[in-house]
Structures are given as structure tokens and as C-alpha cells.
C-alpha positions in Angstrom: 0.0 0.0 0.0 2.9 2.4 0.8 4.6 1.5 -2.4 1.4 2.4 -4.3 1.0 5.5 -2.4 4.4 6.8 -3.2 4.2 5.7 -6.9 1.0 7.7 -7.3 2.1 10.6 -5.3 2.2 14.0 -7.4 6.0 14.0 -7.3 6.5 10.5 -8.7 3.5 9.5 -10.8 3.6 9.1 -14.6 1.1 10.6 -16.8 -1.3 7.8 -16.1 -2.2 6.3 -12.7 -0.2 3.2 -11.6 -2.7 0.5 -10.9 -0.6 -2.5 -10.0 2.3 -3.4 -7.6 4.2 -4.7 -10.5 3.9 -1.2 -12.3 4.8 0.5 -9.1 7.9 -1.5 -8.6 9.0 -1.1 -12.2 8.3 2.8 -12.1 10.1 3.4 -8.8 13.0 1.0 -9.1 14.5 -1.5 -6.8 16.4 1.2 -4.5 13.3 3.2 -4.0 11.1 0.3 -3.3 13.9 -1.0 -0.7 13.8 2.3 1.0 10.0 2.2 1.3 10.2 -1.2 2.7 12.8 -0.2 5.2 10.7 2.8 6.3 7.5 0.7 6.7 9.4 -1.9 8.7 11.0 0.6 11.1 7.6 2.3 11.7 5.9 -1.0 12.6 8.6 -2.4 14.9 10.4 0.6 16.3 8.3 3.5 16.3 5.4 2.1 18.4 4.9 3.1 22.1 1.5 2.2 23.6 0.4 5.1 25.8 2.6 7.5 24.0 1.4 7.5 20.4 1.7 11.2 19.9 5.3 11.4 20.8 6.1 8.2 18.9 4.3 9.5 15.7 6.3 12.8 16.0 9.6 11.0 16.3 8.6 8.9 13.1 7.7 11.9 11.1 11.0 13.6 12.0 12.8 10.5 10.9 10.9 10.0 7.6 11.0 13.5 6.5 14.6 13.7 7.3 15.3 10.6 5.2 13.6 12.3 2.3 15.3 15.6 2.9 18.7 13.8 3.2 18.1 12.4 -0.2 17.5 15.8 -1.7 20.6 17.3 -0.1 22.8 14.3 -1.3 21.5 14.6 -4.8 22.3 18.3 -4.7 25.8 17.5 -3.8 25.9 14.2 -6.0 27.1 12.1 -3.3 26.1 9.2 -0.9 22.4 9.3 -1.7 21.4 5.9 -0.2 23.8 6.3 2.8 22.3 9.8 3.5 18.8 8.5 3.3 19.4 5.5 5.6 21.4 7.5 8.2 18.7 10.2 8.5 15.8 7.7 8.4 17.7 6.0 11.5 18.7 9.2 13.3 15.6 9.1 15.8 15.4 5.3 16.3 17.4 5.4 19.5 14.8 7.9 21.0 12.0 5.8 19.6 13.4 2.6 21.0 13.9 4.2 24.4 10.2 5.5 24.3 9.0 2.0 23.5 10.9 0.3 26.3 9.9 2.9 28.8 6.2 2.8 27.7 6.5 -1.0 28.2 7.9 -0.4 31.7 5.1 1.9 32.6 2.4 -0.8 31.6 4.3 -3.6 33.3 4.5 -1.7 36.6 1.2 -0.1 36.3 2.7 3.4 36.8 3.1 6.6 34.9 6.5 8.4 35.1 6.5 12.1 35.4 7.2 13.8 32.1 10.4 15.3 33.0 12.0 12.1 34.2 10.6 10.3 31.2 12.1 12.9 28.8 15.4 12.9 30.6 15.7 9.1 30.3 14.9 9.2 26.7 17.7 11.8 26.0 20.1 9.8 28.1 19.4 6.4 26.4 19.0 7.6 22.7 22.7 7.4 21.6 23.5 4.0 23.0 20.0 2.4 22.0 20.5 3.7 18.5 23.9 2.3 18.3 22.8 -1.0 19.6 20.0 -1.3 17.1 22.1 -0.3 14.1 24.8 -2.6 15.0 22.5 -5.5 15.6 21.2 -4.9 12.1 24.8 -4.7 10.8 24.4 -1.3 9.2 27.6 0.2 7.7 29.8 2.1 10.1 29.5 5.4 8.2 25.6 5.2 8.5 25.8 4.4 12.1 28.1 7.4 12.8 26.0 9.6 10.6 22.7 8.7 12.3 24.3 8.8 15.9 26.5 12.1 15.6 24.2 14.4 14.0 24.0 16.7 16.8 27.7 17.0 17.1 28.5 16.6 13.4 31.7 18.5 13.5 33.3 15.9 15.9 32.2 12.9 14.0 34.6 10.6 12.2 32.0 10.8 9.4 31.2 14.5 9.7 30.1 14.8 6.2 27.3 12.3 6.6 26.5 13.4 10.0 26.3 17.0 8.8 23.9 15.9 6.0 21.7 14.3 8.7 21.9 17.4 10.8 20.8 19.6 7.9 18.0 17.1 7.0 16.8 17.2 10.6 16.5 20.9 10.5 14.6 20.8 7.2 12.3 18.0 8.6 11.6 20.1 11.7 10.8 23.3 9.6 8.6 21.2 7.4 6.7 19.9 10.4 6.7 23.0 12.6 7.4 26.2 10.4 6.0 28.4 13.2 8.7 27.0 15.5 11.6 26.9 13.3 11.8 29.7 10.8 12.9 29.3 7.3 15.6 32.0 7.6 17.1 30.1 10.7 17.3 26.9 8.6 18.8 28.9 5.6 21.5 30.5 7.8 22.6 27.3 9.7 26.3 26.8 9.3 26.1 23.1 8.6 25.0 24.1 4.9 28.4 25.9 4.6 30.3 22.8 5.7 28.4 20.8 3.2 29.1 23.3 0.4 25.4 24.0 -0.2 25.2 27.7 -1.4 22.4 30.0 -0.5 20.6 29.7 -4.0 21.0 25.9 -3.6 19.2 26.0 -0.2 16.5 28.2 -1.5 15.8 25.8 -4.4 15.7 22.9 -1.9 13.2 24.7 0.4 10.9 25.2 -2.6 10.4 21.4 -2.6 8.6 21.3 0.9 5.4 20.4 -0.7 6.9 17.8 -2.8 8.6 16.2 0.3 5.4 16.5 2.4 3.6 14.7 -0.4 6.1 11.9 -0.5 5.9 11.6 3.2 2.1 11.3 3.0 1.6 14.4 5.4 
């Protein structure tokens, strides 16, 4: 269903509607179908936290939009498109996994943690949980670093990929909450200078907001 939705989205569909899965796979290509399958699996397995559905959905939207934006950035720079997508898609999995485990603890203990303690624990466990998950899935080292080090991309061994994820996160946040993260703040972020994405290129990317939202199904 998700493959059919993406194939028929305004940004992807051909002149006539795609009506079969075989058509959709042929039109999108193996790499795009693999990306969609990975995203659907992640959402169903990791971004699920009973009792905390809004928070889990917010993390999922950040991850999915960041993955799509990372592809746009990587295409603009003509490098590491698939790695950029995967690293950005995975960049909130540690928080989602921590949220899932903590929500399970609340159910098992018949308790509700206070919001501050709950939030502090998610922040504390996000990096190691994300690393453990990606390592158990044998994801490439550069993808693991890019997904884990995005907040401190300048200090990462794979700073280029981590910087791409950082920029994608900014664009995803702006797409979700333009009233909280202004367009100019995104445009002026120093991460784009490090990536060599010039102001005109940034403006051109930001013009794709509606396209990216459509691909994300938002």
C-alpha cells in the first residue's frame, strides 16, 4: 500500500495512474522500493509506544521527513544518496526505542512516570540504544556514525554524513513546525556551509517542501 501511494504521489507518478504493484515497482526502481520497505518496517517495529502514540508519531515524522530531505541534499551534492537516506531515517531510532521500552515499563509496573524524568531518560538512552539497534542490524559504520553523531557533526569521524543528517533534521523540523523553526534560521545554519550547499541551492531545496510532504504522506 505504501509503495502504491508513493508511486502515485504528485512528485512521482507518471502521466497515467499506476494500478498494480508490478507497475509501481518497475516505475520506482529497486532502490526506492527498498527504502520504502525499510521505512514501513521501522515504523511498525520501532516507532510504536503504547500510551505515548503522539510522541512516537512525532519521532517517526521527523525520521521519515529527514530521510527524504537527506536524499535531496545528497542529490544536490551528488554524493552518498542511499547512505544519506538511511542515516537520516535511522537518526531518531534510539529515541523511539527508548520511548518504546519506557512505555512498556509503565504498563508492566502499572505506573506513569513524570514527564520530566521520562524525557530525561529518553535523552540519556537515545545514543546507545540507536547504536545497539544499528549494530545488531549490521548497518555500515558510516551510516551508524551519521545517524548517531548528527547533533555533534563537527566532531564525528564521518562528519560529512553526520552533517547531512543534521541539515536534513533541520529541514524536517521546519517542514513539520514552520512556526517553531523559521525558514531563515534553517537557511542560515552553518551546517550548509560545511556541506558546500550555497544559499541559492538552499532556497531551491526549500521550494520542494510540498513535494517532500507529499512523498511523506503528510
